[in-house]
C-alpha positions, 0 to 999 in steps of 0.5 A: 481475464486472467494471465497464464502466469496466473494458473501456476502453483507457487512451488511450481513457479518458485523452481521453474521460474524465481529461481533461473530468473533469480541467477540471473538478477544476481550476476547482473547486479554484482556486475553493474552496480557498486553498491550490490558489488560491496554488499555481496563481497564475500560471495562467490556468486559463480559457486553461490548455491540460489536455492539453498543459501539465498536465504543466507544474505543480509536483508536490505530496507529503505535506509540502506538505499536511501543512504547510498543515494545521501552518499553519492548524489544524485542517484547513488551506486545502486544505479546499474544501468547508464543514466542514459538508458533510464527512462523515468524518474520517480520518488517514493511519498516519503510518508515515514522517511526522506523520499527516495529516487526511483529510476526506471528503464523502458523494461522497467516500466514495461513490467510494472505497467504489466503487473499493475494492469493484471491487478486491475483487471483482478479488481473488476475495472473493464474496457467498459469503465470510466476511472477518475484517478485521483493520486499524486501525479508529482513524481509519485508512481502512484499517479502516471504508472497507476493511469498506465496500468488503468489503460492497460485494462482498456478503461478510459483514464481521466488523469485527474491527480490531486489539487483540486477537489471542487473541480473534481466534484464537477468533472465528475457530475459532467463525465459520470466516471464509473469509478474513482481511483485514490486513497481511503481518506481522500473520500472524507475531504469530497464528503466535506465539500458535497456536504457544505458547498454542493448540498449533496450526499456522496452517493449523489454522485452516481459512483459505482467502484472505488478503487483504493490504495496507498493508506491500509483500512479497506481489509477493516470490515467495518471501515469498508462497509461505512465507506459503502454505505455513505457512497454507494459504491463497491469498495476494492483494495486495488492497489497495494504496492511500494514505489521503490520497488514495484507500483502495484504488486496486490489487489482484490478480486470480487470474493474479497478475501484478501490481496492477490499476489500479481508479481509472479515473475517481477518479484520474489516474495519471502516472508520472516518473523522479527528475528528475520529468520524465514516463514513458509509462504503457507495458509495462516503464516505471518510476518514481514513481506521481504521482496527481490526484484527478479527482472529489474534493470535500473535498480536491483533489489535483493532480500529487501524489507516492506516493513509491512506485516501481513498474513497468508490467508490462503495458497490454494486456488481462489474462486476467482481462478488465480493460483496465486497467494492471497494475503492481508496486511496487518500493519507496519513495522516502522508505524507499530507502537509498542504499549507496555509491551504490546503490539498495536497499529494505528491503523485498527483504530478505523475499524473502532470508529467505524461503529460510530459513523453517526458521531465521528467524521472518522478522522483520527490522530495520535499524538505520540510522545518519547519515552516509554508508551503506557497510554496511547494519546488519542484524538478523535474528530467530531462530526459537524452536527455533533456537539460535546454534550452529545457525548455521554458515555462515549468516551469510556464506551471506545476505551472499552472496546480498544482495550477489550479488541487491542488490549491497550489502554487509550486517553481521548480527546474529542476535537471540533469537526476540521480540527485534524487537517485532511489530506489529498495524499496518504493521510499521517495518523501518528504525531510525535512531539 
């Protein structure tokens, strides 16, 4: 099932929908937010040409809005409505920074759920599905908000959350849901429990679909295939988003050629290069995704840097019939490591390790020292059944693959099973020392 809005081309949408909404959103924010009033103090909003000059406005990012909350606690000057209009408070995950408090009005919630429902429908969730939802409900929008989006498809949703993996397995065995919604790395924790304590293999649970988000990896064919073979499920990259902007803005369809952009009419996307110059939203373009709110009431954001580097896969109609653009995520600018002048994204290690599923658990981490980096220090966790003496020649083989595919030199330390802490939330792949 598709919304009518998904059948409008990018150019038509930009001129007929984005520009009129953008004018209203700018006027609203400058009138009601002390943050934006100061940020845009040099702009004559009445005579501002949104269509021609919007790309000249300064960009902002999480550091800017987080500093606003720190300086003016608890909600900052960004807040554009009275607190009695705020219906819900979330926080960001805090993976790369201190958590930012996210505030939503009733209308903000409705728009968030509208887009998220669109995304899960695109991913194939139907009223016939039973989805056990295993993202964090503790203030993170991936919990209750994504739960509402799943319910919007008509599916039955089990609000499980995180923190009791043994009971989750028992619940799946009892209720037999068709799908699980979680971070892909969480499956490693479940696999460990299934084998050690339930004497089961992952595919024995009978799940059919995995709806994944919160981490990179699903767009790596090897990583996806390794999960599908172990679990006997169809893996879907189902919920790409940012809590401070919109819980879900992208998901795959059944053709899995990339993420569909679902936030038409709610967020206006831009693409910028390393010098912060605009790049065209056309097939083959890559750069950092920048987002602007078009209907946000509590905390409108303009030219917000996501720090996600994306590539536009296609802008023509997809085989599924949707007209929105397709994109894939290459990595994050704040995760990117420069090794002897080469830009390296830690998530790319997943694709390499998938070639050795019979040896490694899939867990790894990069130990990052301060200063100029010439060699990456990489820890790779073994399967429980694998001994160090079984690894003759493997270390050099992996080093050669990484050097060949990513032009980066690595020093590798194999560690025994259970050494790298597993998480029920997002995994931290880079440890700074």
